[in-house]
C-alpha positions in Angstrom: 80.4 139.0 126.4 80.0 138.6 122.7 77.4 136.2 121.4 78.5 132.7 120.3 79.5 132.4 116.7 77.7 129.5 115.0 80.4 127.4 113.3 79.4 124.8 110.7 82.4 122.5 110.7 84.0 119.2 110.0 87.6 118.3 111.1 89.4 118.9 107.8 92.2 121.4 107.0 89.7 124.0 105.9 87.6 123.5 109.1 90.8 123.7 111.3 91.5 127.1 109.9 88.4 128.5 111.6 88.6 126.6 114.9 92.2 127.7 115.2 91.3 131.3 114.5 88.4 131.3 116.9 90.6 129.9 119.6 93.4 132.3 118.9 91.0 135.3 118.9 89.3 134.2 122.1 85.8 134.2 120.5 83.1 132.0 121.8 81.6 129.6 119.3 79.2 126.7 119.0 80.1 123.8 116.7 77.5 122.4 114.3 79.0 119.3 112.7 78.6 119.0 108.9 79.4 115.3 108.2 80.7 115.6 104.7 80.9 111.9 104.3 77.2 111.5 105.1 76.2 114.3 102.7 75.2 116.9 105.3 76.7 119.6 103.1 73.8 119.1 100.7 71.1 119.8 103.3 68.9 122.7 102.1 69.3 124.5 105.4 73.0 124.4 105.2 72.9 125.5 101.5 71.2 128.7 102.7 74.4 129.6 104.5 76.9 127.9 102.2 75.5 127.8 98.6 78.7 126.2 97.4 77.9 123.1 99.6 81.3 123.3 101.3 82.2 123.9 104.9 83.2 125.8 107.0 80.6 128.5 107.3 79.7 130.7 110.1 76.8 132.8 111.4 77.8 135.7 113.6 74.9 137.1 115.6 76.9 140.3 116.2 77.7 141.2 112.6 78.2 144.6 111.1 75.7 147.1 112.5 74.7 144.7 115.1 72.8 142.5 112.7 73.5 138.8 112.1 75.7 137.9 109.1 76.6 134.5 107.5 79.8 133.7 105.6 81.2 130.9 103.7 84.7 130.3 102.2 87.4 129.9 104.8 89.6 132.7 103.6 86.7 135.2 103.7 85.8 134.0 107.2 89.4 134.5 108.4 89.5 138.1 107.0 86.1 138.9 108.6 87.2 137.6 112.0 90.5 139.4 111.9 88.8 142.7 111.0 86.1 142.1 113.7 88.6 141.5 116.4 91.5 143.7 115.2 93.8 140.7 115.6 96.2 138.8 113.4 95.9 141.0 110.4 99.0 143.1 110.8 99.1 146.7 112.1 100.4 148.7 109.1 98.7 148.8 105.7 101.8 147.1 104.1 101.6 144.3 106.6 97.9 143.8 105.8 98.7 143.7 102.1 101.3 140.9 102.7 98.8 139.0 104.9 96.2 139.1 102.1 98.7 138.1 99.5 99.8 134.9 101.3 96.2 134.1 102.3 95.2 134.2 98.6 98.3 132.1 97.8 96.9 129.5 100.2 93.4 129.7 98.9 94.4 129.5 95.2 97.5 127.2 95.5 98.3 125.2 98.6 94.7 124.2 99.4 93.5 123.1 96.0 96.8 121.4 95.0 97.4 119.6 98.3 93.7 118.5 98.2 94.2 117.0 94.8 97.5 115.4 96.0 95.6 113.7 98.8 92.9 112.6 96.5 95.1 111.0 93.8 97.8 109.7 96.1 95.5 108.2 98.8 91.8 108.1 98.0 91.6 107.4 94.2 93.7 104.2 94.3 91.4 102.9 97.1 88.2 103.5 95.2 86.0 100.8 93.7 87.1 100.4 91.0 90.6 101.7 91.8 91.8 104.9 90.0 95.5 104.7 90.3 96.7 107.4 87.9 100.5 107.9 87.8 100.3 111.2 85.8 97.9 112.8 88.3 99.9 111.5 91.3 103.1 112.9 89.8 101.5 116.2 88.8 100.1 117.1 92.2 102.9 115.7 94.2 105.3 117.9 92.2 103.1 121.0 92.4 102.8 120.7 96.2 106.6 120.4 96.4 107.0 123.5 94.3 104.6 125.5 96.6 106.4 124.3 99.7 109.7 125.4 98.3 108.2 128.8 97.7 107.0 128.9 101.3 110.4 127.7 102.6 112.1 130.5 100.8 109.7 133.0 102.3 110.3 131.6 105.8 114.0 131.9 105.4 113.5 135.6 105.5 110.7 136.0 108.0 109.6 134.3 111.3 106.1 133.8 110.1 104.6 133.7 106.7 103.7 137.4 106.3 106.5 138.8 108.4 107.7 138.7 112.0 104.1 138.6 113.3 101.7 135.7 113.4 98.6 136.2 111.3 95.6 134.6 109.6 97.9 133.7 106.8 99.7 131.2 109.1 96.4 129.9 110.3 95.3 129.3 106.7 98.5 127.6 105.6 99.4 125.5 108.6 96.5 123.0 108.5 97.3 122.0 105.0 101.1 122.0 105.3 100.9 120.0 108.6 99.7 117.1 106.5 102.9 117.1 104.3 103.5 113.4 104.8 100.1 112.4 103.3 101.0 114.6 100.3 104.2 112.5 100.0 106.5 115.5 100.7 109.8 115.8 102.5 111.1 118.5 104.9 114.7 117.4 104.5 115.3 120.2 102.0 112.9 122.7 103.6 114.4 123.5 107.0 112.6 126.9 107.4 109.2 125.3 106.7 110.0 122.6 109.2 110.9 125.2 111.8 107.7 127.1 111.2 105.5 124.0 111.3 106.8 123.1 114.7 106.5 126.7 116.0 102.9 127.1 114.9 101.9 123.6 115.9 103.2 124.2 119.4 100.8 127.1 120.0 98.1 126.2 122.6 95.3 127.7 120.5 96.4 125.8 117.4 96.4 122.5 119.4 92.9 123.3 120.7 91.6 124.2 117.3 93.1 121.1 115.7 91.5 118.9 118.3 87.9 120.0 117.8 85.9 116.9 117.0 89.1 115.1 116.0 87.5 111.8 116.9 85.1 112.3 113.9 87.8 112.0 111.3 87.3 108.8 109.3 89.2 106.8 106.8 88.0 107.8 103.3 90.3 105.2 101.8 88.0 102.5 103.2 84.6 104.2 103.6 82.9 103.4 100.3 79.7 105.4 101.2 81.7 108.5 102.0 83.6 108.2 98.7 80.4 108.0 96.8 79.2 111.2 98.4 82.4 113.2 98.2 83.8 112.1 94.9 80.8 111.3 92.7 78.2 113.9 93.6 78.1 117.4 92.2 
């Protein structure tokens, strides 16, 4: 029985990537909640694991060579876990190249752009004082729409993002894309994306991963203290 992976987590899209992966891979893990609204991500002990003061992060007691290893950055964690278990990375070298390509697309595109869309569409207007910025709202809403059109075209050709096999690329993209309504998007003109969202969302491991500490999700639109920590601190 492998040792439990120590997961430093909060129920956000980036956190869900890792709980979904751990559930899909059947790896035992222990959750350490990092309350980002309370500033836990700035705790010196956490910064030793995640110097960029962002979760998720993991410590695997059974790292390479049998020695513990810590990792931060959700994409790096997904790649590590897929290599460790030999699962969800594709079998052939060309499959793995495609998985990595779409994983990087999520890390550099969907995650940052959808995150900015959430911020300017939902959180910034509710801040004190309000920051209702039409240009920013239009800019990120449109960029997320462009990215989801790219994804829809890909999914018109393949069952899953990287091909006809489910992979860590799907695990990375789904948590963000599943929040399309909060990003003020539509699926009416993206039928392949809609089909994929339903198929991935129906997987038992995805449901379990998405549910981890779901009761801890707060309303940043109303929580002034959390806004101060998340949006005004470096």
